[in-house]
N, C-alpha and C positions, 0 to 999 in steps of 0.2 A: 599347546593342545595335549590333551589326555584323552586317548580313545578309550580308555576304561570307563570315562564318564557316559559314555552311550549305553542305554538300557539294552542288554540282551535278553532274548528269550532262548531257552534250550530246544531240541529238536522237537519236543512235544507242547512248546508254547508255554512253558514255566518261566517266570521271570528268573534271571540268574543274578546274584547278589553282586553288585557292581566291584565289590572288594575281591572277588574269587581270583582276578588276574592281576590286580594292582600290586605292584612290586616284584612282578615276575616277567622275565624276558620271554615274549610270545611269538609264536609264528603263526598269522592269520593266513588261512589258505581258504580259496574259493573250490568247493568240492563238487564232483559228478560221478555218478554211478554206473553211466555208460560210455564212458570215454576210454580211448585207447591209452589215456594217462592214469586210469584209474587205478593200476598196481601201485601208483604211488602213496596209495594209503598204507601199504606195508612198510614203506620207508618213512613215513610219516610217524608211523607208530613207534618204529625203531629210534627215530630222533627223539620223540618224546620219553622213551623208557631211559635213554642215554642220559638225559638232562633233567628229568623231573625232579630228581632229588636235590639238584642244584637251583632250584627256583625257576624252572623253564616249563612252559606249556605250548601245545599245537592248539589251536582254536580252529576247527571247520566250519565254514559256511557253505552249506549246499547251495548251488544256484544253477538255474536253467536257461541261463542266458546264451549259451553258446551250443548250436546245434541240438538244442532241445534234450541235452544229454543227462539232465537230472529231472525226469518226468515224475518221479515216484513221491509217496507221502513219506512220512516219518517212519513207518514199519518197514518200508522197502529201503530206505535209505540205511536205517539201523542193520537191517539185513546184509547189505551191501558191505558196511563198516566191519561187522563181526566177522564177515568172510576173509577180511584181511588181517583180523585180529585186533583192529582199531579200538582203542578204549579212551582216547582223548576226546575232550569235550567237542560235541557238535551242535551248533545252534541250528535254529530254524531257517528255513530255505530264504534267501534273499536275492534281489536282484543288485548285481554289481556295475551294469553299465550305467552310463549317463542318461539322465531323463528323469521323468516325474516318478517313476517306480523305484529309482536308485535307494538303496539302504543309506541312511546318513552316516553310518560308519565308512562306507566306501567312498563316499563324497570327501569325508575329511581325510582319508588316505590319500586320495588323489591330490587334495591340496597341499598335503604335506610332503609328497614324494613325486609328484607330477607324473604317476603312472597309475594306469588302471590295468587289471588284466585283460589281455586279448583272446584269451581262452581259458579253459579249466585248469586249475592248480597253479594260480598265480599265487605268489608268496610274499606277505609283508612281514618284514622282522620289526618288532617293537620293543623298546627298551623298557627297563624296570620302572620308568616314569611314565608310560604309556604313550611315548612319543615315537612315531614311525620312523625307522632310520635307514631302510633299505626295501627295494621291491626286487624280486626275483622272479622272472618269467616261468611259463608252464614247463619248459623244457629242461630247466635248472632242476636237477634232482635234489631232493631234500637232505640227502646225505652228502652232496658235494661240499668240498672244502670252502669255497666261497661263502656257504651258509653255514658251515659248523665252526668256521674260523671266526666268523662275526659273532655267533652265539657265544663261543668261549670267552671273547674279549668282553662281550657285554656282562655275562655272568660274573666276570672277575673285576668290572669296573666299580669303583667306589662312589660313582656320582649318581 
């Protein structure tokens, strides 16, 4: 499985070239602007800045599935991200929960890891080949060693 084969649209609905993330280690995160965990935007940005020059990216997918905590449009979501200094790529709003509206990417992430976010800021770590290798729940901070240690290993892997 290569999740980078999924078509992505940016926050404003523009198609993203599928090669944008191919070959990179990526942390895929479902975002929300009005959640108690929204300050994780700042740590996600710090993580992005720490590793971007080594072939790493954070990719955010806003989602309104949990508590209606992402009700905004692209402008509102951008304003929230900017408030935390976030410059990592943010895609258009999706549904991550199982059902007819689920984004196909999240269906594949579930198939690969056996896990779906149970709340906002669930994190999937993807290797350079587009293969999901780990899921971290909402309460796992982006800069936690269990995430950064795995990123270090994946960035230095020759596979």
